[in-house]
PDB file with one MODEL, atoms N, CA, C and O in Angstrom:
MODEL        1
ATOM      1  N   MET A   1     -66.196 -60.072  10.753  1.00  0.00           N
ATOM      2  CA  MET A   1     -67.145 -59.769  11.309  1.00  0.00           C
ATOM      3  C   MET A   1     -67.320 -58.658  12.534  1.00  0.00           C
ATOM      4  O   MET A   1     -66.436 -58.444  13.363  1.00  0.00           O
ATOM      5  N   ASN A   2     -68.238 -58.181  12.514  1.00  0.00           N
ATOM      6  CA  ASN A   2     -68.543 -56.594  13.330  1.00  0.00           C
ATOM      7  C   ASN A   2     -67.960 -57.011  14.911  1.00  0.00           C
ATOM      8  O   ASN A   2     -67.778 -58.113  15.427  1.00  0.00           O
ATOM      9  N   LYS A   3     -67.702 -55.243  15.564  1.00  0.00           N
ATOM     10  CA  LYS A   3     -67.397 -55.578  16.583  1.00  0.00           C
ATOM     11  C   LYS A   3     -68.325 -56.412  17.927  1.00  0.00           C
ATOM     12  O   LYS A   3     -67.925 -56.987  18.939  1.00  0.00           O
ATOM     13  N   LYS A   4     -69.666 -56.169  17.403  1.00  0.00           N
ATOM     14  CA  LYS A   4     -70.552 -56.274  18.303  1.00  0.00           C
ATOM     15  C   LYS A   4     -70.017 -57.849  18.379  1.00  0.00           C
ATOM     16  O   LYS A   4     -69.592 -58.485  19.344  1.00  0.00           O
ATOM     17  N   GLN A   5     -70.206 -58.235  16.969  1.00  0.00           N
ATOM     18  CA  GLN A   5     -70.497 -60.146  17.334  1.00  0.00           C
ATOM     19  C   GLN A   5     -68.947 -60.621  17.632  1.00  0.00           C
ATOM     20  O   GLN A   5     -69.049 -61.734  18.149  1.00  0.00           O
ATOM     21  N   LEU A   6     -67.255 -60.184  17.507  1.00  0.00           N
ATOM     22  CA  LEU A   6     -66.812 -60.050  18.501  1.00  0.00           C
ATOM     23  C   LEU A   6     -67.107 -59.801  19.704  1.00  0.00           C
ATOM     24  O   LEU A   6     -67.691 -60.834  20.031  1.00  0.00           O
ATOM     25  N   GLU A   7     -67.100 -58.909  20.886  1.00  0.00           N
ATOM     26  CA  GLU A   7     -67.467 -58.619  22.218  1.00  0.00           C
ATOM     27  C   GLU A   7     -68.411 -59.740  22.449  1.00  0.00           C
ATOM     28  O   GLU A   7     -68.092 -60.192  23.549  1.00  0.00           O
ATOM     29  N   ILE A   8     -69.632 -60.573  21.872  1.00  0.00           N
ATOM     30  CA  ILE A   8     -70.356 -61.600  22.072  1.00  0.00           C
ATOM     31  C   ILE A   8     -69.723 -62.642  22.585  1.00  0.00           C
ATOM     32  O   ILE A   8     -69.946 -63.117  23.699  1.00  0.00           O
ATOM     33  N   ILE A   9     -68.676 -63.143  21.558  1.00  0.00           N
ATOM     34  CA  ILE A   9     -68.216 -63.882  21.687  1.00  0.00           C
ATOM     35  C   ILE A   9     -67.097 -63.989  22.218  1.00  0.00           C
ATOM     36  O   ILE A   9     -66.683 -65.143  22.325  1.00  0.00           O
ATOM     37  N   TYR A  10     -66.459 -63.180  22.592  1.00  0.00           N
ATOM     38  CA  TYR A  10     -65.388 -63.004  23.864  1.00  0.00           C
ATOM     39  C   TYR A  10     -65.365 -62.815  24.555  1.00  0.00           C
ATOM     40  O   TYR A  10     -64.295 -62.704  25.154  1.00  0.00           O
ATOM     41  N   SER A  11     -66.730 -62.569  25.204  1.00  0.00           N
ATOM     42  CA  SER A  11     -67.794 -62.461  26.273  1.00  0.00           C
ATOM     43  C   SER A  11     -68.100 -63.789  26.583  1.00  0.00           C
ATOM     44  O   SER A  11     -67.464 -64.018  27.612  1.00  0.00           O
ATOM     45  N   ILE A  12     -68.539 -64.497  26.357  1.00  0.00           N
ATOM     46  CA  ILE A  12     -69.098 -66.266  25.946  1.00  0.00           C
ATOM     47  C   ILE A  12     -67.821 -66.824  26.240  1.00  0.00           C
ATOM     48  O   ILE A  12     -67.968 -67.711  27.081  1.00  0.00           O
ATOM     49  N   GLY A  13     -66.993 -66.725  26.007  1.00  0.00           N
ATOM     50  CA  GLY A  13     -65.264 -67.501  25.813  1.00  0.00           C
ATOM     51  C   GLY A  13     -65.151 -67.717  26.874  1.00  0.00           C
ATOM     52  O   GLY A  13     -65.242 -68.863  27.315  1.00  0.00           O
ATOM     53  N   SER A  14     -64.726 -65.826  28.205  1.00  0.00           N
ATOM     54  CA  SER A  14     -64.251 -65.393  28.475  1.00  0.00           C
ATOM     55  C   SER A  14     -65.117 -66.307  30.086  1.00  0.00           C
ATOM     56  O   SER A  14     -64.442 -66.982  30.863  1.00  0.00           O
ATOM     57  N   VAL A  15     -66.802 -66.073  30.275  1.00  0.00           N
ATOM     58  CA  VAL A  15     -67.507 -67.179  31.024  1.00  0.00           C
ATOM     59  C   VAL A  15     -66.444 -68.329  30.637  1.00  0.00           C
ATOM     60  O   VAL A  15     -65.266 -68.196  30.967  1.00  0.00           O
ATOM     61  N   ALA A  16     -66.770 -69.153  30.121  1.00  0.00           N
ATOM     62  CA  ALA A  16     -66.340 -70.503  29.554  1.00  0.00           C
ATOM     63  C   ALA A  16     -64.708 -70.301  30.695  1.00  0.00           C
ATOM     64  O   ALA A  16     -64.588 -70.755  31.833  1.00  0.00           O
ATOM     65  N   LEU A  17     -64.002 -69.759  30.168  1.00  0.00           N
ATOM     66  CA  LEU A  17     -63.013 -69.754  30.700  1.00  0.00           C
ATOM     67  C   LEU A  17     -62.456 -69.431  31.963  1.00  0.00           C
ATOM     68  O   LEU A  17     -61.238 -69.487  32.134  1.00  0.00           O
ATOM     69  N   LEU A  18     -63.086 -69.164  32.686  1.00  0.00           N
ATOM     70  CA  LEU A  18     -63.929 -69.059  33.972  1.00  0.00           C
ATOM     71  C   LEU A  18     -64.699 -70.212  35.111  1.00  0.00           C
ATOM     72  O   LEU A  18     -64.707 -70.501  36.307  1.00  0.00           O
ATOM     73  N   THR A  19     -65.288 -70.596  33.850  1.00  0.00           N
ATOM     74  CA  THR A  19     -65.758 -71.673  34.182  1.00  0.00           C
ATOM     75  C   THR A  19     -64.920 -73.014  34.660  1.00  0.00           C
ATOM     76  O   THR A  19     -64.895 -73.690  35.689  1.00  0.00           O
ATOM     77  N   VAL A  20     -64.237 -73.052  33.364  1.00  0.00           N
ATOM     78  CA  VAL A  20     -62.972 -74.553  33.506  1.00  0.00           C
ATOM     79  C   VAL A  20     -61.986 -74.152  34.515  1.00  0.00           C
ATOM     80  O   VAL A  20     -61.270 -74.976  35.084  1.00  0.00           O
ATOM     81  N   LEU A  21     -61.918 -72.072  34.886  1.00  0.00           N
ATOM     82  CA  LEU A  21     -60.415 -72.597  35.544  1.00  0.00           C
ATOM     83  C   LEU A  21     -60.806 -72.563  37.123  1.00  0.00           C
ATOM     84  O   LEU A  21     -59.902 -72.563  37.959  1.00  0.00           O
ATOM     85  N   PHE A  22     -62.738 -72.523  37.671  1.00  0.00           N
ATOM     86  CA  PHE A  22     -63.070 -72.913  38.419  1.00  0.00           C
ATOM     87  C   PHE A  22     -62.716 -74.809  38.786  1.00  0.00           C
ATOM     88  O   PHE A  22     -62.272 -75.471  39.724  1.00  0.00           O
ATOM     89  N   ILE A  23     -63.176 -75.024  37.561  1.00  0.00           N
ATOM     90  CA  ILE A  23     -63.874 -76.246  38.000  1.00  0.00           C
ATOM     91  C   ILE A  23     -62.297 -76.873  37.969  1.00  0.00           C
ATOM     92  O   ILE A  23     -62.364 -78.016  38.422  1.00  0.00           O
ATOM     93  N   LEU A  24     -60.576 -76.453  37.509  1.00  0.00           N
ATOM     94  CA  LEU A  24     -59.409 -77.268  37.792  1.00  0.00           C
ATOM     95  C   LEU A  24     -59.309 -76.748  38.944  1.00  0.00           C
ATOM     96  O   LEU A  24     -59.223 -77.564  39.862  1.00  0.00           O
ATOM     97  N   VAL A  25     -59.288 -75.533  39.250  1.00  0.00           N
ATOM     98  CA  VAL A  25     -59.322 -75.404  40.774  1.00  0.00           C
ATOM     99  C   VAL A  25     -59.688 -76.211  41.751  1.00  0.00           C
ATOM    100  O   VAL A  25     -58.936 -76.493  42.683  1.00  0.00           O
ATOM    101  N   HIS A  26     -61.130 -76.751  41.601  1.00  0.00           N
ATOM    102  CA  HIS A  26     -61.677 -77.170  42.587  1.00  0.00           C
ATOM    103  C   HIS A  26     -61.395 -78.870  42.693  1.00  0.00           C
ATOM    104  O   HIS A  26     -61.801 -79.703  43.503  1.00  0.00           O
ATOM    105  N   GLN A  27     -60.503 -78.980  41.482  1.00  0.00           N
ATOM    106  CA  GLN A  27     -60.502 -80.415  41.417  1.00  0.00           C
ATOM    107  C   GLN A  27     -58.685 -80.525  41.602  1.00  0.00           C
ATOM    108  O   GLN A  27     -58.396 -81.629  42.065  1.00  0.00           O
ATOM    109  N   THR A  28     -58.104 -80.111  41.482  1.00  0.00           N
ATOM    110  CA  THR A  28     -56.295 -79.978  41.782  1.00  0.00           C
ATOM    111  C   THR A  28     -55.714 -79.212  43.247  1.00  0.00           C
ATOM    112  O   THR A  28     -54.754 -79.526  43.951  1.00  0.00           O
ATOM    113  N   MET A  29     -56.853 -77.919  43.412  1.00  0.00           N
ATOM    114  CA  MET A  29     -55.965 -77.721  44.418  1.00  0.00           C
ATOM    115  C   MET A  29     -57.262 -77.861  46.301  1.00  0.00           C
ATOM    116  O   MET A  29     -58.177 -77.129  46.676  1.00  0.00           O
ATOM    117  N   GLN A  30     -56.777 -78.859  46.803  1.00  0.00           N
ATOM    118  CA  GLN A  30     -58.006 -79.314  47.372  1.00  0.00           C
ATOM    119  C   GLN A  30     -57.639 -77.926  48.816  1.00  0.00           C
ATOM    120  O   GLN A  30     -58.380 -77.087  49.328  1.00  0.00           O
ATOM    121  N   GLN A  31     -55.621 -78.401  49.123  1.00  0.00           N
ATOM    122  CA  GLN A  31     -55.850 -77.651  49.889  1.00  0.00           C
ATOM    123  C   GLN A  31     -55.939 -75.898  50.140  1.00  0.00           C
ATOM    124  O   GLN A  31     -56.220 -75.240  51.142  1.00  0.00           O
ATOM    125  N   HIS A  32     -55.655 -75.602  49.085  1.00  0.00           N
ATOM    126  CA  HIS A  32     -56.062 -74.161  48.547  1.00  0.00           C
ATOM    127  C   HIS A  32     -56.231 -73.463  48.418  1.00  0.00           C
ATOM    128  O   HIS A  32     -55.597 -72.409  48.383  1.00  0.00           O
ATOM    129  N   GLN A  33     -57.953 -73.961  48.175  1.00  0.00           N
ATOM    130  CA  GLN A  33     -58.668 -73.596  47.199  1.00  0.00           C
ATOM    131  C   GLN A  33     -59.121 -72.057  46.917  1.00  0.00           C
ATOM    132  O   GLN A  33     -59.729 -71.595  45.951  1.00  0.00           O
ATOM    133  N   GLU A  34     -58.512 -71.287  48.336  1.00  0.00           N
ATOM    134  CA  GLU A  34     -59.332 -69.552  47.762  1.00  0.00           C
ATOM    135  C   GLU A  34     -58.199 -68.735  47.448  1.00  0.00           C
ATOM    136  O   GLU A  34     -58.338 -67.513  47.512  1.00  0.00           O
ATOM    137  N   TYR A  35     -56.585 -69.460  46.963  1.00  0.00           N
ATOM    138  CA  TYR A  35     -56.240 -69.081  46.937  1.00  0.00           C
ATOM    139  C   TYR A  35     -56.052 -69.189  44.694  1.00  0.00           C
ATOM    140  O   TYR A  35     -55.849 -68.299  43.869  1.00  0.00           O
ATOM    141  N   GLY A  36     -56.196 -70.252  44.586  1.00  0.00           N
ATOM    142  CA  GLY A  36     -56.451 -71.071  43.166  1.00  0.00           C
ATOM    143  C   GLY A  36     -58.074 -69.977  42.787  1.00  0.00           C
ATOM    144  O   GLY A  36     -58.215 -69.465  41.677  1.00  0.00           O
ATOM    145  N   PHE A  37     -58.714 -69.869  43.472  1.00  0.00           N
ATOM    146  CA  PHE A  37     -60.108 -69.161  42.880  1.00  0.00           C
ATOM    147  C   PHE A  37     -59.665 -67.823  43.321  1.00  0.00           C
ATOM    148  O   PHE A  37     -60.395 -67.708  44.306  1.00  0.00           O
ATOM    149  N   MET A  38     -59.050 -66.847  43.282  1.00  0.00           N
ATOM    150  CA  MET A  38     -58.362 -65.354  43.222  1.00  0.00           C
ATOM    151  C   MET A  38     -57.371 -65.450  41.969  1.00  0.00           C
ATOM    152  O   MET A  38     -57.270 -64.457  41.249  1.00  0.00           O
ATOM    153  N   GLY A  39     -56.439 -66.912  41.602  1.00  0.00           N
ATOM    154  CA  GLY A  39     -55.519 -66.334  40.727  1.00  0.00           C
ATOM    155  C   GLY A  39     -56.406 -66.836  39.429  1.00  0.00           C
ATOM    156  O   GLY A  39     -55.898 -66.772  38.310  1.00  0.00           O
ATOM    157  N   ALA A  40     -57.971 -67.423  39.639  1.00  0.00           N
ATOM    158  CA  ALA A  40     -58.525 -67.383  38.132  1.00  0.00           C
ATOM    159  C   ALA A  40     -59.373 -65.783  37.941  1.00  0.00           C
ATOM    160  O   ALA A  40     -59.450 -64.960  37.029  1.00  0.00           O
ATOM    161  N   LEU A  41     -59.934 -65.892  39.359  1.00  0.00           N
ATOM    162  CA  LEU A  41     -60.685 -64.459  38.926  1.00  0.00           C
ATOM    163  C   LEU A  41     -59.512 -63.524  38.532  1.00  0.00           C
ATOM    164  O   LEU A  41     -59.826 -62.914  37.510  1.00  0.00           O
ATOM    165  N   VAL A  42     -58.208 -63.171  38.996  1.00  0.00           N
ATOM    166  CA  VAL A  42     -57.276 -62.522  38.678  1.00  0.00           C
ATOM    167  C   VAL A  42     -57.545 -62.604  36.988  1.00  0.00           C
ATOM    168  O   VAL A  42     -58.001 -61.663  36.339  1.00  0.00           O
ATOM    169  N   ALA A  43     -57.121 -64.085  36.353  1.00  0.00           N
ATOM    170  CA  ALA A  43     -56.909 -63.692  35.084  1.00  0.00           C
ATOM    171  C   ALA A  43     -57.381 -64.056  34.515  1.00  0.00           C
ATOM    172  O   ALA A  43     -56.878 -64.587  33.525  1.00  0.00           O
ATOM    173  N   PHE A  44     -59.530 -64.015  34.877  1.00  0.00           N
ATOM    174  CA  PHE A  44     -60.580 -63.598  34.302  1.00  0.00           C
ATOM    175  C   PHE A  44     -60.849 -62.102  33.664  1.00  0.00           C
ATOM    176  O   PHE A  44     -61.406 -61.743  32.627  1.00  0.00           O
ATOM    177  N   ILE A  45     -60.161 -61.330  34.820  1.00  0.00           N
ATOM    178  CA  ILE A  45     -60.437 -60.086  35.005  1.00  0.00           C
ATOM    179  C   ILE A  45     -58.789 -59.003  33.938  1.00  0.00           C
ATOM    180  O   ILE A  45     -58.879 -57.776  33.975  1.00  0.00           O
ATOM    181  N   ILE A  46     -58.052 -59.371  33.475  1.00  0.00           N
ATOM    182  CA  ILE A  46     -57.243 -59.419  32.497  1.00  0.00           C
ATOM    183  C   ILE A  46     -57.541 -59.863  31.760  1.00  0.00           C
ATOM    184  O   ILE A  46     -57.015 -59.167  30.891  1.00  0.00           O
ATOM    185  N   ILE A  47     -58.058 -60.602  31.250  1.00  0.00           N
ATOM    186  CA  ILE A  47     -58.338 -61.561  29.822  1.00  0.00           C
ATOM    187  C   ILE A  47     -59.575 -60.562  29.574  1.00  0.00           C
ATOM    188  O   ILE A  47     -59.604 -60.018  28.471  1.00  0.00           O
ATOM    189  N   THR A  48     -60.579 -60.273  30.474  1.00  0.00           N
ATOM    190  CA  THR A  48     -61.418 -59.902  29.736  1.00  0.00           C
ATOM    191  C   THR A  48     -60.882 -58.091  29.220  1.00  0.00           C
ATOM    192  O   THR A  48     -61.057 -57.466  28.174  1.00  0.00           O
ATOM    193  N   SER A  49     -60.170 -57.724  30.573  1.00  0.00           N
ATOM    194  CA  SER A  49     -59.026 -55.968  29.785  1.00  0.00           C
ATOM    195  C   SER A  49     -59.000 -56.335  28.769  1.00  0.00           C
ATOM    196  O   SER A  49     -59.954 -56.042  28.048  1.00  0.00           O
ATOM    197  N   LEU A  50     -57.822 -57.206  28.184  1.00  0.00           N
ATOM    198  CA  LEU A  50     -56.948 -57.282  27.285  1.00  0.00           C
ATOM    199  C   LEU A  50     -57.735 -57.315  25.855  1.00  0.00           C
ATOM    200  O   LEU A  50     -57.467 -56.595  24.892  1.00  0.00           O
ATOM    201  N   VAL A  51     -58.964 -58.495  25.934  1.00  0.00           N
ATOM    202  CA  VAL A  51     -59.962 -58.661  25.084  1.00  0.00           C
ATOM    203  C   VAL A  51     -60.822 -57.344  24.821  1.00  0.00           C
ATOM    204  O   VAL A  51     -61.257 -57.294  23.671  1.00  0.00           O
ATOM    205  N   GLY A  52     -61.124 -56.388  25.547  1.00  0.00           N
ATOM    206  CA  GLY A  52     -61.575 -55.206  25.309  1.00  0.00           C
ATOM    207  C   GLY A  52     -60.947 -53.814  24.823  1.00  0.00           C
ATOM    208  O   GLY A  52     -61.494 -52.975  24.106  1.00  0.00           O
ATOM    209  N   LEU A  53     -59.805 -53.777  25.325  1.00  0.00           N
ATOM    210  CA  LEU A  53     -59.178 -52.860  24.748  1.00  0.00           C
ATOM    211  C   LEU A  53     -58.774 -53.424  23.910  1.00  0.00           C
ATOM    212  O   LEU A  53     -58.934 -52.651  22.965  1.00  0.00           O
ATOM    213  N   LYS A  54     -58.242 -54.452  23.472  1.00  0.00           N
ATOM    214  CA  LYS A  54     -58.337 -54.517  21.834  1.00  0.00           C
ATOM    215  C   LYS A  54     -59.406 -54.123  20.535  1.00  0.00           C
ATOM    216  O   LYS A  54     -59.275 -53.621  19.418  1.00  0.00           O
ATOM    217  N   ILE A  55     -60.804 -54.780  21.557  1.00  0.00           N
ATOM    218  CA  ILE A  55     -61.856 -54.777  20.734  1.00  0.00           C
ATOM    219  C   ILE A  55     -62.345 -53.285  20.928  1.00  0.00           C
ATOM    220  O   ILE A  55     -63.338 -53.087  20.227  1.00  0.00           O
ATOM    221  N   ASN A  56     -61.841 -51.814  21.891  1.00  0.00           N
ATOM    222  CA  ASN A  56     -61.940 -51.029  21.226  1.00  0.00           C
ATOM    223  C   ASN A  56     -61.064 -50.454  20.428  1.00  0.00           C
ATOM    224  O   ASN A  56     -61.319 -49.453  19.759  1.00  0.00           O
ATOM    225  N   GLN A  57     -59.592 -51.255  20.448  1.00  0.00           N
ATOM    226  CA  GLN A  57     -58.976 -50.165  19.365  1.00  0.00           C
ATOM    227  C   GLN A  57     -59.346 -50.963  17.621  1.00  0.00           C
ATOM    228  O   GLN A  57     -58.702 -50.461  16.699  1.00  0.00           O
ATOM    229  N   MET A  58     -60.024 -51.767  17.363  1.00  0.00           N
ATOM    230  CA  MET A  58     -60.304 -51.823  16.078  1.00  0.00           C
ATOM    231  C   MET A  58     -61.217 -50.869  15.747  1.00  0.00           C
ATOM    232  O   MET A  58     -62.082 -50.443  16.513  1.00  0.00           O
ATOM    233  N   GLU A  59     -61.017 -50.478  14.467  1.00  0.00           N
ATOM    234  CA  GLU A  59     -62.277 -49.988  13.601  1.00  0.00           C
ATOM    235  C   GLU A  59     -62.755 -50.327  13.027  1.00  0.00           C
ATOM    236  O   GLU A  59     -63.676 -49.680  12.529  1.00  0.00           O
TER     237      GLU A  59
ENDMDL
END
């Protein structure tokens, strides 16, 4: 696989992960959903950044 294909796959996967995290937060954290949504967003940003750095290091 080349870098462009990996980038597309990781992008779709990270958006799917964010959607799943939002659904889990909505179902499990009824009292403090805002904290769960912020945590899911932070996890999404960290994962996306790490994947981007990893793809950038590939030759």
